[in-house]
N, C-alpha and C positions, 0 to 999 in steps of 0.2 A: 498567788497572793494570799489566799486564806490560810496557808501553812505558817505564815508569819504572824497571824493574829493571836491574841491572848487565848489560851485554851478555853476559858469560860465563854468568851465571845464565839469561838469556833464551834463550841457545842450548841450554842443557841442558834447559830446560823445553820448548822447541820440539821437542826430540828425543822427548819423551814424548807428542807428539800422534799418533804412529804406533806400530804394533806394535813392541815391543822385547823383548829377552831379559831374563830375570830377572838374569842375571849383569851385564848392562849397567846395569840399574836399580840394583843394589847399588853399582856404581861411581858412578852419578849421585848417589845418596844421600850418599856420602862427599864428593863434590865440592861438594855443596850445603850441607854442615855449617856453613861460615862464613857462609852467607847465609840461614839459616832464617827470619829476621824478614821477609824479602820472599818467599821461596820457599813457605813453608807457607801463607800466606793465598791466594797464587795457585793452589796446588794444591787448596785447599778450594773455591775459586770454581769450579774445573773440575768438581767433583762435581755441580754444579747443571746441567751441560750434559747434557740428556736427548735430544740429537739422535741421529741414526742411528749416528754413529761412537762406538760404545761403548768403543773402545780408549782414548779420551781419559779416560773415567771410570775404566776398569780400571787404566790406568797410574797415574793419580793416586791411586787407592786403594792400589795396591801400594807406591808410593813413600812415601805418607804412613804406611803401616803400618811399612815398613822404617825410616823416620826415627824412629819411636817418640817423637814430640814430643807433649807433654801437650796443646797447643792443637788438635791434629788429632783427638783421640780421640772426642769427642762428635759432631762432624760426620761422622766416619768411621762410627760406629755407626749414626747416623741414616740414612746412605746404605745401609748393609747391611740395614736394615729394609725398604728398597725393593727391594734386589737380593739376596735371601737366598742365591742360588746361590754367591755369593762369600764367604760368612761364614767357612767353615772355612779356605779358602786365605788370605784376607786376615789373619785373626787369628793364623794360624800365622806369617805374615810379621812381624806385630807382635811375637810372642815372639822371633823371630830378631833383630829390631831391638833389643829390650830387652836381649838378651844382650851387646850391644855398648856398653850404657850403664853409667854408674856408679850406685851405690845411690840417690843423690839423684834422678837423672833417672827411675830405675825407680819410686821412691816417688811422684813427681808423676803418672806415668801410672796407677799403681795407684789413686791418689786419684780420677782421672777415671773409671776403671772403676767404682769404688764409688759415685760420684755417679750414674752411669747406673743402677745397681741401686737406689739410694735414690729415684730418680725414680718408681719403682714399676712393678710388673708388673700387667697387668690380671688381675682375678680369673678363674680358669678353673673354679672350683667353684660350685655352686649354694648360695646361702645357704639354710638350712633354714627361715628365718622371713621373713615380710614385714617390711621395715624401716618404721620410723615415718615418717609423712608429713612431719614437721618437727622441728626442734630443740625447739620448745615441747612437742610431745606426748611427746618423749623425756624431757624434764625432769620432766613430770608423772608419767611412768612411774617414774622414779628416786625421786621424792618418795614415791610410794606404797610402793615397795620398802623404802626406809629407814624409813618409819613402821611398816611391818609387822614388820620385823626389830628394831625398837626402837632404831635408831641415830639419835641426835639431833644428834651433833656428829662427823661423819665425819673421820677423820684424813687426813693428807696422802697416805698410800698408797691409801686408799679413793677419794679424789678423783682421784688419778692414774689408777686403774683405770676410774673412771666416764668420764673423758675419752677413754681408749683405746677403751672400748666404744662411745662416742658416734660415733666415726669409722666404725665398722662398722654401727651401727644406723640412723643417720639416712640417709634415702634420698639417694643420689647420682645425678648425671645419668647417663642411659643413654649408653653409648659408641656413637659413630657406626659405621656399617658399615665405613668405611675403617680405623677403629681396631680393630675386631674382626678384620679381615683380617690385622693384624700379629701376631696371637697365635702362629701356628706359626713365624713368622719370628723373633720375639723369643726363642722357645725355643731356637733354634739359637745365637743370640747369647749367651744365658745360659750354655749349656753351655761355649762357648769362653771366656767371661769367667771362669767357675769354674776352668777349666783354667789360665788365665793367673794368676789369683790364687794358685792352689796352687803354681805353679812359681816365683813371684817374691815369696814371703813376704807376699802380700796377706792371707792367712788370719790373720795375727797382729793385724790391725786389729780393735779391739774391736767395731766396727760389723758386721763380716762375719758373726759367728755368728748375730745376729738376722736379717740379710738372707738367709742360707742357710736358716734355719728357715722364713722367710716363703716362700721359693721352694719348699721341700718341701711346705708346706701348699697353696700356690696352684696348683702344678703336680702335685698328688698323683697324678692319673690319667695323667700322661705319665711313664711309668716311666723313660725315659732321663734326662730333666731331674732328676727326683727322685733317681735313683740317683747322678748326679754331685754333686748338692748334699749328699746324705748322706755320700758318700765324703769330700768336702771337710770337712764338719762334724766327721767323726770325727778329723780332724787338729787341731782347734781346741781351745785352752784347756789346762787342767791334765790330768794323767793320769786323774783321776777323771772329769772332764768328757768326755774322749775315750772312756772306757768307756761313759758314759751315752749319748753320741752313737751309739756302736755299737748300744746297745739300741734306740735310736730308728730305726735302719736296718732292724731286723728280721733275719730269716734264721736259719739253723740254729745260729749261734754264740751265740745269746742265753743258753742255759743256762751256757755257759762264761763269758760276760761277767758274768752275775749272780754266779757263784761267785767271780770275781775281786773284784767289789765287796764281797761279803760278807767276803772275806778281808781287804780293806783295813780294814773295820770302821767304827767310829763317825765317823772323819774324813770318810767319804764321805757321811754323812747329810745335811749342809746342802745339798750340790750335788744330791743326789737329790730332796730336797724342793723345791728351786728348779726342777729339771727338771719335776717334777709340776705346779708352779704355772705356769710361763711357756710351756711347750709346748702346742700345740693338738692335741687328739684329737677332731677334728670329726666324722668320718664313722663312725657306729656300724656301718654295713655293711662298713666297710673293715677287714679282719682285721689289717692292719699297725698301725692305730691301737689296736685293742683289745689286741693282743699286746704292743705297746710300753708301753702304760699298765700292763698287768698285770705286765710285766717290772720296771718301776720299783717297783711295789708289792711284788713278791716280793723284790727286793733290800732294800728297807726292812725287811721282816719278817725276812729272813734275818740282817740285821745285829743286830737286837734279840735274836733267838733265840740268836745265837752269842756274845752278851756274857755273860761269866762273873761279873762283879761285879754283885751284886743292886742296889746303889744306882745304879750307872751304867746298868743295864738299865732301871730305873724312870725315870731321867732321859730316856733315849732314847725310851722308850715315850710319855712325856708330850709330848715334842717332836713326835712323829708324830701323836698324838691332837689336839694343838692345831692342827696344820697341816690335818689331815683334817677337823676340825670346821668350818673356814672353807669348804672345798670342799663339804661336806655342805650347808651353809646357802645357798651362792650359786647354787643352781639353782632357788630358790623361784619358784613360779608366781604372780605378781600379775597378775590378768586385768583389763585395762581394760574398762569397761562395754560398749564396742562390739566388743571382741574377746575374748570370754569365755574362749576356750581357747588364747590365745596364750601361749607360754612366755617366761619372762624370758631375754633374751640369746640364747643359741644352744645347740646340742646339745653343743658342746665342754664347757661348764660342766655340762651334764647328765651327760655321760660321766664327768667327774671326780667328781661327786657320787655317782653310782652306785658308782664304784670306792672312794671314801672310806668308804662304809658297809661295803663288803666288808673293807677294811683294819682298820677299828675292831673288827669281829667277830673277825678273826684275831689281833689283839693280845691278846684275852682279858683286858682290864684293866677294872676297875670304874670307872676314871677316864673311860672313854668313855660310861658309862651316861647322864649328863645330856644329852649331845648326841643320843644315839639316842632317848631318851624324847621329846625335842622333835620329832625327825623323824617318829616313828610317829604322833604326835597331830596333826600339822599337815597337814590335807588339801590344803593348797596345794602340798605337795611332790609331785613326780612319783610316780605309783603304784609304779613299779618301784624307785625309790629307797627308798620306805617299805617295800617288800617286803624289800629288802636290809638295811634297818635292823632289821626284825623278825627276820630270819635271824641278824643279828649278835648280837642279844640272846640268842638260843638258843646261839650259839657261845660267848659269854662265860659263860653258865650261872650267873649270880648271882641269888639269890632276891629281890633288890630289884626285879627286873623283873616279878615275878608280878602285883602289883596293876595295873601299867601295861598289861600284856598282857590282863588280865581286862577292863580298861576298854575296850580295843579291841573285845573280844568283846561286851560288854554294850551298846556303842553301835551294834551291828549294822554295823560297818565292813566294807567289801567285802574287806579284807585279813584277815578272820577266820581263814582257813585257815592263813596264815603265823603268826598269833599263837598258834594252838593248837599248831602244829608247834614253835614256840619254847618253849612251856611243856613240851612232851614232851622236848625236848633238855635243858632245865634239869633236869627229872626230880625235882623236889622235891615231897614229900607236901602241902606247903602249898597247892598249886594245885588239889587235888582238891575241897575244899568249895566254893570259888567256881565251879569248872566245873560241879559238880552243880546249883548254884543257877542258873547261866547256862542250863543245859539246859531249865529250866522257863520261861525268859523270852525265847525266840528269836522274833523278829518278822521280817517281810519276805516277799517273794514266794518265796524259795528256802529256806523253813524246813527242808525235808527235808535239803538239803545241809548247812546249818549245824548241825542237830541231829546228823547223821551224823558231821560233823567232831568235834563235842564228844564223842560216844560213842567214836569212834576214839581221841581223845586220852586219855580216861579209861582205856581198855584199855591204851594204851601206858605209862601211868604205873604200872600194875600195883599199885594200892592196893585192898585188899579192901573199904575203906569205900564204894567205888562199887558193890559187888555188889547190895545191896538195890534201888537205883534201876534198875540194869540188868535184874535179874530181873523187876521190875515192868514194865519196858519190853517185855521178851519176851512177857509175858502179855497186854499191852494193845495191841500193834501187830502188823501183818502184813507179809508180803513183805519188801521191802528194808530197811525200818526195823527189823524183827524180826531180820533177818540180821546187821545191823551190831552189834546188841547181843549176839547170840550170839558173834560173833567177839571182841568186847571181853571177854566173860566167859572165853573161852578164853585170851586174852592175860594176864589177871589171874591165872588159874590157882588160884583159891580153891575148895576143895571145896564151899562153900555153894551153888554153882551147879549141882551135879550133878543134883539132882531135876528142875529145870526143863529142863536139857539132855536128860535121859532122856525127858521128855515130847516134846521137839522131834524125837527120833529117829523118832517116828510121823508126822511132818509131811512128806509128799512134795511139798509145793508147789514148782513149778518157777519159778524167777525168770527174767524175760526183759525187763528194762527196756531199751529200744531207743534212747532219745534220747541218742546219743553226745556231742553237742556240749556240752550245758549241765549234765550231771549230775555230781555228786561222783564223783571217780575210783574210790572204793571200790565204788560201785554197779555200775560197769562190770565189776568182777571177778566179780560174781555171775551174770552172764548164762549161762543154760543150766545153772545149778546148783540144787540143792534145799536146802530148809531142813534136812532130816535130814542131808545131807552136811556142812553147816557145823557142826551140833551134834556129829556124830561127830568132826570134827577138833578141836573145842573140848574134848571129853572126853579126847582123846589128849593135848592140851596140859596139862590138869590132871594127868593121869598118875598119880593115886593107884590103889591096888589096886581100890577100889570103882568108879572110873571105867573102868578097863581091863576089869574083869569085865563091866560093862554092854555095852561095845562088842563084846566077844567073842561075846555072845549076841544081837547085833543082827541081825534079819532086815530087810533094806532094804525099805521100803514102795514101793508102786507110785507112779508119777508122777501128779500132778494139777496142773492149771493154776491160776494165781492168780486 
């Protein structure tokens, strides 16, 4: 090829076959500018010379970088994957060369750098789920999911989401060993590309934001790569989007950034909801993921709390509820027959669903109730998401939730403790009669724990209508089950319990339940305590003159084992 080149150009290229100074190389680049159509291909060809004389390749790399020609970018980057020791030096020369170019030439080079990013980086994180064996099994899985959620005619946005998920879910070919060896080398290139994009307005390209987010996700555990990508992402987009990107970066500035978003107010809401939807919060064990997701939620809640116009506040609240309801629903677990415990999609959707339930509770709006009722009753939802939904009902505190919570209790659901706690937080007397009825109908292997939870709940509701049942319970039960009823009578504080509590002052039974792991938390507070001690405290809580007179005359009985 080089024999057909202009003799002057050939002489300049020949000079690059031996070691030369950087100053001279810059002079050669200037001299070659009128002849790039012949010089650039020749230099690219030299990159393939893997002989012992590495000066040929090094000089070619340096001159190609300084020339900043769009045609040389992808071959240059491919060579740097093989020889990563030159990455920083060569791409620094590329930036020097770009400074000598006009905006149009710079844009062409930036386009090639973006194409390199779009070609994809190898995944460096472990997928939490085993991918489907084929597209056919994935389609069957989606059909089951749509049927379960009642979607008969998915809209365009849903279909687009399904296609995006398919790319991650369907099994891909395993990368070869040579491909795996490129991982650390590509990281170095990625850092330098991000620096170049930042310096030459490449961040303004609408594709870059998504590519940077992908880089943060895929190189999550390479702090240097992720930090460069986050810093660049913080410069992208509108002022609101830049603040959101700062939230995603984590760090000590998050409270200040949240405060600025809250100050901006309702105009920031659409971009915050978009950030919640499009960003991935994949690793539950990664504090940056959980902190960033919670920061977005906190900003959303702060904006609604700060809105003074009641009608506008309701509108903002409804917008958040509608968005969170989608996330709450999209973690649903549809288990194929051969993989009974496989979760739908991945833990990114689970984390968002968990957070969505938390947000719905903090909004304290009755408009969220239908979505939460659906979540607590569907056992296909992840258990911790259902727990968050039950807690959210307690946070909202509306009486409409009582029959739904009682239904959870009466169906002997394993989330019974959270349902009872929600009833306690709601604090309405209407919960007392059904709780008393539920106490008589507890089934299952752990009836003690379930009955103790119900008695604890009755005590916390502080309704004297529960006293007759609790007094009967004290008379007919022993040890721990007797103890929990005594404490509930003290919490209620009604004087009708004084006679039975006075009798219990004579009971020196020492409680010593030892099975730490599986027992109801309240039982564990009784260890090494006596029935009479608990009766004494209950009389103190009642606090009438009659109760106080009894405990002043009380001679503590001797201990006796249960």
